[in-house]
C-alpha positions in Angstrom: -32.9 1.9 -18.1 -29.3 1.8 -16.8 -30.5 2.8 -13.4 -33.0 -0.1 -13.4 -30.2 -2.4 -14.5 -28.2 -1.3 -11.5 -31.3 -1.9 -9.2 -31.6 -5.4 -10.7 -27.9 -5.8 -10.0 -28.4 -4.9 -6.3 -30.9 -7.7 -6.0 -28.8 -10.2 -7.8 -25.7 -9.4 -5.7 -27.6 -9.8 -2.5 -29.1 -13.0 -3.8 -25.7 -14.4 -4.7 -24.4 -13.6 -1.2 -27.4 -15.4 0.3 -26.8 -18.4 -2.1 -23.3 -18.9 -0.7 -24.2 -18.2 2.9 -23.1 -20.6 5.6 -26.6 -20.7 7.0 -29.1 -19.4 4.4 -32.1 -19.7 6.7 -30.5 -18.0 9.6 -30.2 -14.7 7.6 -32.3 -12.0 9.1 -34.5 -10.3 6.5 -34.9 -7.4 8.8 -31.2 -6.8 9.1 -30.8 -7.1 5.3 -33.5 -4.5 4.7 -32.0 -2.2 7.4 -28.5 -2.6 5.9 -29.7 -1.9 2.4 -31.7 1.1 3.5 -28.8 2.6 5.5 -26.5 2.2 2.4 -29.0 3.8 0.1 -29.7 6.7 2.6 -26.0 7.4 3.0 -25.5 7.3 -0.7 -28.4 9.7 -1.3 -27.2 12.1 1.4 -23.6 12.0 0.0 -24.4 12.1 -3.7 -27.7 14.0 -4.0 -27.8 16.5 -1.1 -25.9 19.5 -2.4 -24.5 20.8 0.9 -23.1 17.4 1.9 -21.8 16.9 -1.7 -20.2 20.3 -1.6 -18.5 19.3 1.7 -17.0 16.2 0.0 -16.0 18.2 -3.0 -13.9 20.4 -0.7 -11.8 17.3 -0.1 -10.1 18.1 -3.5 -8.5 21.2 -1.9 -6.5 19.4 0.8 -5.7 16.6 -1.7 -4.2 19.1 -4.1 -2.4 20.8 -1.2 -0.9 17.5 -0.1 0.1 16.6 -3.7 1.8 20.0 -4.1 3.6 19.7 -0.8 4.8 16.2 -1.8 5.9 17.6 -5.2 8.0 20.3 -3.3 9.7 17.5 -1.3 10.4 15.2 -4.2 11.6 18.1 -6.4 14.1 19.1 -3.7 15.4 15.6 -3.2 15.2 14.2 -6.8 15.3 17.4 -8.9 13.6 17.1 -12.2 13.0 13.4 -11.7 10.7 14.4 -8.8 8.8 17.1 -10.7 11.2 20.1 -10.8 11.6 22.1 -13.9 13.4 20.2 -16.7 16.9 21.4 -17.6 16.2 20.4 -21.2 13.4 20.2 -23.7 11.8 16.7 -23.8 11.6 15.0 -27.2 8.2 13.6 -26.3 5.8 15.5 -24.0 4.7 13.4 -21.1 7.8 11.3 -20.8 9.1 13.5 -18.0 6.5 12.1 -15.7 8.0 9.4 -13.4 5.5 7.5 -11.3 7.8 6.3 -8.6 9.3 9.7 -7.9 6.3 12.0 -8.5 3.2 10.1 -7.3 4.1 7.2 -4.9 5.8 9.5 -2.3 2.3 10.8 -1.5 1.9 7.6 0.5 4.9 8.7 2.7 3.4 12.1 3.4 -0.1 10.7 4.1 1.3 8.2 6.5 2.8 11.0 8.6 -0.4 13.1 8.4 -2.6 10.2 9.4 -0.4 9.4 12.4 -0.4 13.1 13.5 -4.2 13.3 13.2 -4.5 10.3 15.4 -2.0 11.6 18.0 -3.7 15.0 18.0 -7.0 13.2 18.7 -8.7 14.5 15.6 -9.6 11.2 13.9 -10.6 9.1 16.9 -13.8 11.2 17.7 -14.8 10.9 14.0 -14.3 7.1 14.2 -16.4 7.0 17.4 -19.2 8.9 15.7 -19.3 6.5 12.8 -19.2 3.6 15.3 -22.1 5.0 17.2 -24.1 5.4 14.0 -23.4 1.8 12.8 -24.4 0.4 16.3 -27.7 2.3 16.3 -28.7 1.6 12.7 -27.3 -1.8 11.8 -27.3 -3.2 15.4 -23.7 -4.4 15.4 -21.7 -4.8 18.6 -19.6 -1.9 19.8 -16.3 -3.5 19.0 -17.4 -4.5 15.4 -18.9 -1.0 14.8 -15.6 0.6 16.0 -13.4 -1.6 13.8 -15.7 -1.1 10.7 -15.7 2.6 11.2 -11.9 2.7 11.6 -11.6 1.0 8.3 -12.9 4.2 6.6 -9.6 5.8 7.6 -7.0 3.1 8.2 -6.0 -0.3 6.7 -7.2 -3.8 7.3 -4.6 -4.6 10.0 -4.6 -1.2 11.8 -8.4 -1.2 12.2 -8.6 -4.4 14.3 -5.9 -2.9 16.6 -8.7 -0.6 17.9 -10.5 -3.6 19.3 -7.6 -6.0 20.0 -8.7 -6.8 23.6 -12.1 -7.9 22.1 -11.0 -10.0 19.2 -11.0 -13.2 21.1 -14.6 -12.6 22.3 -16.1 -11.8 18.9 -18.6 -14.3 17.5 -17.8 -16.0 14.2 -20.1 -13.6 12.4 -18.6 -10.5 14.1 -15.1 -11.7 13.2 -16.2 -12.0 9.6 -17.6 -8.5 9.6 -14.2 -7.2 10.8 -12.4 -9.1 8.0 -14.9 -8.0 5.3 -14.6 -4.4 6.5 -10.9 -4.5 5.8 -11.3 -6.1 2.4 -14.1 -3.7 1.3 -12.2 -0.4 2.0 -9.0 1.4 1.4 -6.6 3.1 3.8 -6.4 6.9 4.1 -2.7 6.7 3.3 -3.4 5.6 -0.3 -6.6 7.5 -0.9 -4.8 10.7 -1.9 -2.6 8.6 -4.2 -5.7 7.2 -6.0 -7.4 10.6 -6.1 -4.3 12.1 -7.8 -4.2 9.3 -10.3 -7.9 9.6 -11.2 -8.3 13.4 -11.0 -7.7 13.9 -14.8 -10.5 11.4 -15.8 -13.1 11.5 -13.0 -14.4 14.9 -11.7 -14.1 15.3 -7.9 -12.2 12.0 -7.6 -11.1 12.7 -4.0 -14.7 13.4 -2.8 -16.0 10.3 -4.6 -13.3 8.1 -3.0 -14.2 9.4 0.5 -17.8 8.7 -0.2 -16.9 5.2 -1.4 -15.0 4.6 1.9 -18.0 5.8 3.9 -20.5 3.6 2.0 -18.2 0.6 2.3 -18.9 0.4 6.0 -22.7 -0.5 5.9 -22.2 -2.5 2.7 -19.5 -4.6 4.3 -21.7 -5.3 7.4 -24.7 -6.1 5.1 -22.9 -8.6 2.9 -21.0 -10.3 5.7 -24.1 -10.8 7.8 -25.7 -12.5 4.9 -22.7 -14.8 4.1 -22.0 -15.6 7.8 -25.2 -14.7 9.8 -25.2 -14.3 13.6 -26.0 -17.6 15.4 -24.6 -17.0 18.9 -24.8 -14.4 21.7 -22.7 -11.3 21.3 -20.3 -10.3 24.1 -19.0 -7.0 22.7 -21.8 -4.5 23.3 -20.1 -2.9 26.3 -18.3 0.4 26.2 -14.9 0.1 24.6 -11.5 1.1 26.0 -9.5 3.8 24.3 -6.9 2.5 21.8 -3.3 2.9 22.9 -1.7 6.2 21.9 0.1 6.0 18.5 2.9 8.3 19.7 4.2 10.1 22.8 4.8 13.5 21.1 4.3 15.3 17.8 7.9 14.6 16.7 7.5 10.9 17.7 4.3 10.8 15.5 6.3 12.3 12.6 9.1 9.7 13.0 6.7 6.8 13.4 4.6 7.9 10.5 7.6 8.2 8.3 8.9 4.8 9.2 5.5 3.1 8.6 5.1 5.1 5.4 8.5 4.1 4.1 7.7 0.4 4.7 4.4 0.9 2.8 6.0 2.8 0.0 8.7 0.2 -0.5 6.1 -2.6 -0.4 4.0 -0.8 -3.0 7.0 -0.3 -5.3 8.1 -4.0 -4.9 4.6 -5.3 -5.5 4.1 -3.2 -8.6 7.3 -4.4 -10.1 6.6 -8.0 -9.4 2.9 -8.1 -10.3 3.4 -6.2 -13.6 6.3 -8.6 -14.4 4.2 -11.6 -13.6 1.3 -10.4 -15.7 3.7 -9.9 -18.6 5.1 -13.4 -18.2 1.6 -14.9 -18.1 0.6 -13.0 -21.2 3.8 -14.2 -22.9 2.8 -17.8 -22.1 -0.7 -17.2 -23.4 0.7 -15.8 -26.6 1.4 -19.3 -27.9 -2.3 -19.9 -28.1 -4.2 -19.1 -31.3 -5.6 -15.5 -31.5 -9.2 -14.9 -30.6 -11.1 -12.4 -32.8 -7.9 -11.3 -34.5 -6.2 -10.3 -31.1 -3.9 -12.3 -28.9 -5.3 -14.0 -25.7 -4.1 -12.2 -22.6 -4.9 -12.5 -18.9 -6.7 -9.2 -19.0 -9.0 -10.3 -21.8 -9.8 -13.6 -20.0 -10.6 -11.8 -16.7 -12.6 -9.2 -18.6 -14.9 -11.8 -20.0 -15.2 -13.6 -16.7 -16.1 -10.4 -14.7 -18.1 -8.7 -17.4 -21.5 -10.0 -16.2 -20.8 -8.5 -12.7 -20.0 -5.1 -14.3 -23.2 -5.3 -16.3 -25.1 -6.0 -13.1 -23.6 -2.8 -11.6 -25.0 -0.8 -14.5 -22.4 -0.7 -17.2 -23.7 -1.1 -20.8 -22.7 -4.5 -22.2 -20.3 -2.9 -24.7 -18.4 -1.4 -21.8 -18.8 -4.4 -19.4 -15.8 -6.3 -20.7 -13.5 -3.3 -20.1 -15.0 -3.0 -16.6 -14.5 -6.7 -16.1 -10.9 -6.4 -17.0 -10.4 -3.8 -14.3 -12.2 -5.9 -11.7 -10.0 -8.9 -12.7 -6.9 -6.9 -12.3 -8.0 -5.6 -9.0 -8.9 -9.1 -7.6 -5.8 -10.9 -9.0 -3.3 -8.1 -8.5 -4.5 -5.1 -6.6 -6.6 -1.9 -6.8 -3.6 0.4 -7.4 -2.8 -1.3 -10.8 -6.5 -1.3 -11.6 -6.8 2.4 -10.9 -3.7 3.1 -13.0 -5.3 1.1 -15.8 -8.6 3.1 -15.4 -6.7 6.4 -15.6 -4.9 5.2 -18.8 -8.1 4.0 -20.7 -9.0 5.9 -23.9 -11.7 8.5 -23.4 -14.3 6.5 -25.3 -13.6 3.2 -23.5 -16.0 4.0 -20.7 -18.7 6.6 -20.3 -18.5 9.1 -17.4 -21.2 7.2 -15.5 -19.4 3.9 -16.0 -16.1 5.4 -14.8 -17.8 6.6 -11.7 -19.3 3.1 -11.0 -15.9 1.5 -11.5 -14.3 3.9 -9.1 -16.6 2.6 -6.4 -16.3 -1.0 -7.4 -12.5 -1.0 -7.3 -12.3 0.9 -4.0 -11.3 -2.0 -1.7 -8.4 -4.2 -0.7 -10.1 -7.5 -1.7 -7.3 -9.3 -3.5 -5.1 -12.3 -2.8 -2.1 -10.3 -1.6 -4.2 -8.5 0.9 -5.6 -11.8 2.1 -2.1 -12.8 3.2 -1.6 -9.5 5.0 -5.0 -9.7 6.8 -4.6 -13.3 7.9 -1.1 -12.7 9.1 -2.1 -9.6 11.1 -5.2 -11.2 12.7 -3.5 -14.5 13.6 -0.7 -12.5 15.3 -3.2 -10.5 17.3 -5.4 -13.5 18.3 -3.5 -16.7 17.7 -6.1 -18.8 19.4 -8.5 -18.2 16.5 -6.1 -19.0 13.8 -8.1 -21.9 12.2 -11.2 -19.8 12.1 -9.4 -16.8 10.5 -7.8 -19.1 7.9 -11.2 -20.7 7.1 -12.9 -17.3 6.7 -10.0 -15.8 4.7 -11.0 -16.8 1.2 -14.6 -16.0 1.9 -13.6 -12.4 2.9 -12.2 -11.8 -0.6 -15.6 -12.7 -2.0 -17.5 -10.7 0.6 -15.2 -7.7 0.2 -15.7 -7.8 -3.6 -19.4 -8.1 -3.3 -19.5 -5.2 -0.9 -17.7 -2.8 -3.3 -19.7 -4.1 -6.2 -22.9 -3.4 -4.2 -21.8 0.2 -3.6 -21.0 0.5 -7.3 -24.6 -0.7 -8.1 -26.1 1.6 -5.6 -24.3 4.6 -7.2 -25.5 3.3 -10.5 -29.1 3.4 -9.3 -28.7 7.0 -8.2 -26.8 8.1 -11.3 -28.9 8.5 -14.4 -26.5 10.2 -16.8 
């Protein structure tokens, strides 16, 4: 019954995207069916075909290796604060874990590794392969396919850099696909961080996050083509030029990766401090209101009730939907990192194993208000002549990105019976 509930959710989510479409009667039913079929086929291959699933499961090995390597670096620099052996016996087990010194530095290491893999030309052929697949199956232009495929590995601003010379020539619909692709995915630099956070509560978290990134590509194209359907001739089907080299040498790649990673790390630390503080302030202000059901009214509870129907549509039982809705609200208002931290901290009986898996997919995207500012700033810098169009499509990209990740969550719910 829960799988049927998820199937119903897939239909409702697509219907909602159609209801808020700019041109409802310009939506191609053929493209919708193809997009949905591609998403389901990819999900079946990744989740149900054992050899492919085993391949994704192997991702846990390098993830653990990266986590161990990072721990070696943080232990050397920060001592027991970074994970080295304690010189004393802790009064309360678990208090020796310090998030900022033991987990967040993974972002720094991943930034360097990602830059190196691009410089050594290991990632670009993989991106090209996904781009070719999206062009052949979902009939998107070469530039759009390349940017969407790149979003599987890099962030919402880095991916459009692959097609910077083509941005000015994209149609309105294609531009929206690029924006939605950024909102519906996460960057490889934070994937290992999230996998490390979720490993204790979700089996094969690293492999599941990689599958979520892969499924986000066709889901993003599907939702964006419904919300902003193509109504003009495309000019981006020609073969694409190679992106500019990320570095001139291996050492240059290490230096540049470290510099970018440090900026990202500091931004994450600052945003975490500010956003957690703001939520605390809002909850303090809401505390003056009368209690509801014997418990104080908080921002999390309000968001939980608002997003609960969406989580039910994805396949969560109603008694778990409010908890899932709280996570979706935190992800949308704040960011997915705080939502994943909250998911990892939930009591064991708060969500079933199936519900936790669905929420992992639903939360796997950058669709939040902070990311919107980053996306619009990056795109308007790259193509200033389309600033008005980018600003107009910006708020819709949060909706489309959220719908895309919820769609992948519902698809996983259809294929997961227990």
